[in-house]
PALUMRO-47305 format. One record per residue (C-alpha): residue in one letter; x, y, z. Coordinates in steps of 0.2 Angstrom, whole numbers. Example, Ala and Ser with C-alpha at 12.3 -4.5 7.8 and 13.67 -1.06 7.14 Angstrom:
2
SITE   type       u       v       w
SITE      A      62     -22      39
SITE      S      68      -5      36
//
This chain:
105
SITE   type       u       v       w
SITE      M    -155     -30    -206
SITE      A    -149     -44    -195
SITE      K    -127     -42    -204
SITE      E    -132     -23    -200
SITE      K    -137     -26    -182
SITE      S    -122     -36    -178
SITE      N    -111     -25    -183
SITE      F    -120     -11    -172
SITE      E    -116     -23    -159
SITE      E     -98     -24    -163
SITE      V     -97      -4    -163
SITE      E    -108      -3    -148
SITE      S     -96     -17    -139
SITE      I     -80      -7    -145
SITE      L     -89       8    -137
SITE      Q     -90       1    -122
SITE      D     -73      -6    -123
SITE      I     -67      13    -126
SITE      G     -75      16    -109
SITE      T     -67       4     -98
SITE      K     -50       7    -105
SITE      I     -55      25    -102
SITE      E     -59      21     -81
SITE      H     -44       9     -82
SITE      L     -33      25     -88
SITE      I     -43      35     -74
SITE      E     -36      23     -59
SITE      K     -16      24     -68
SITE      G     -18      44     -67
SITE      A     -24      44     -50
SITE      E      -7      36     -46
SITE      A       4      46     -55
SITE      T      11      64     -48
SITE      G      16      83     -53
SITE      E      16      86     -73
SITE      A      12      68     -79
SITE      K      -3      68     -71
SITE      V     -10      83     -76
SITE      E      -6      79     -93
SITE      I     -16      62     -90
SITE      E     -29      69     -85
SITE      N     -30      80     -99
SITE      K     -30      66    -111
SITE      I     -43      58    -102
SITE      N     -56      72    -104
SITE      A     -49      72    -123
SITE      L     -53      55    -125
SITE      R     -69      57    -114
SITE      E     -76      69    -127
SITE      N     -69      60    -142
SITE      K     -81      44    -135
SITE      T     -96      55    -132
SITE      T     -94      62    -149
SITE      L     -93      43    -156
SITE      E    -108      39    -147
SITE      E    -118      51    -152
SITE      E    -113      51    -171
SITE      F    -116      32    -170
SITE      K    -133      35    -162
SITE      K    -137      47    -178
SITE      A    -129      33    -190
SITE      K    -140      19    -183
SITE      E    -156      29    -180
SITE      K    -153      34    -202
SITE      V    -151      17    -206
SITE      E    -166      10    -194
SITE      Q    -176      24    -203
SITE      A    -171      21    -220
SITE      Y    -175       0    -216
SITE      Q    -192       5    -211
SITE      E    -195      15    -225
SITE      K    -191       2    -238
SITE      R    -199     -12    -229
SITE      E    -215      -1    -230
SITE      E    -211       1    -248
SITE      I    -208     -15    -253
SITE      E    -220     -24    -241
SITE      P    -237     -23    -253
SITE      N    -226     -31    -266
SITE      L    -220     -44    -255
SITE      Q    -238     -48    -249
SITE      E    -244     -49    -269
SITE      S    -228     -60    -272
SITE      K    -233     -72    -258
SITE      K    -252     -73    -266
SITE      H    -244     -78    -282
SITE      F    -233     -90    -274
SITE      L    -248     -97    -267
SITE      N    -259     -98    -280
SITE      A    -245    -105    -290
SITE      L    -240    -120    -277
SITE      E    -261    -125    -279
SITE      Q    -260    -127    -297
SITE      I    -245    -136    -294
SITE      K    -256    -148    -281
SITE      L    -271    -147    -291
SITE      A    -260    -153    -308
SITE      I    -251    -168    -297
SITE      K    -270    -172    -292
SITE      A    -275    -174    -308
SITE      L    -260    -184    -314
SITE      F    -262    -198    -300
SITE      E    -282    -198    -304
SITE      K    -279    -200    -323
SITE      K    -268    -217    -318
//
């Protein structure tokens, strides 16, 4: 999940970068005049809509991944706890075996 989080953080960073670039275009568009200004404003509006759509899709995908992760984690957790018990028991047996070996000498 750590890798997925880093990927999510990367996408969030890209979306923020897109927002910054849109704002930069708005500043440049304010300097334009006439037909170019109208065209730039139309492009900026389209970019904003696309950015909003991307953000919504990203949010939905992130929620799906997090939900799937939680479901799998809840499904696997009992097995992990059982494995932990067996592992600790095995360590205890090894400890007793080593202790018995040293006591014989």
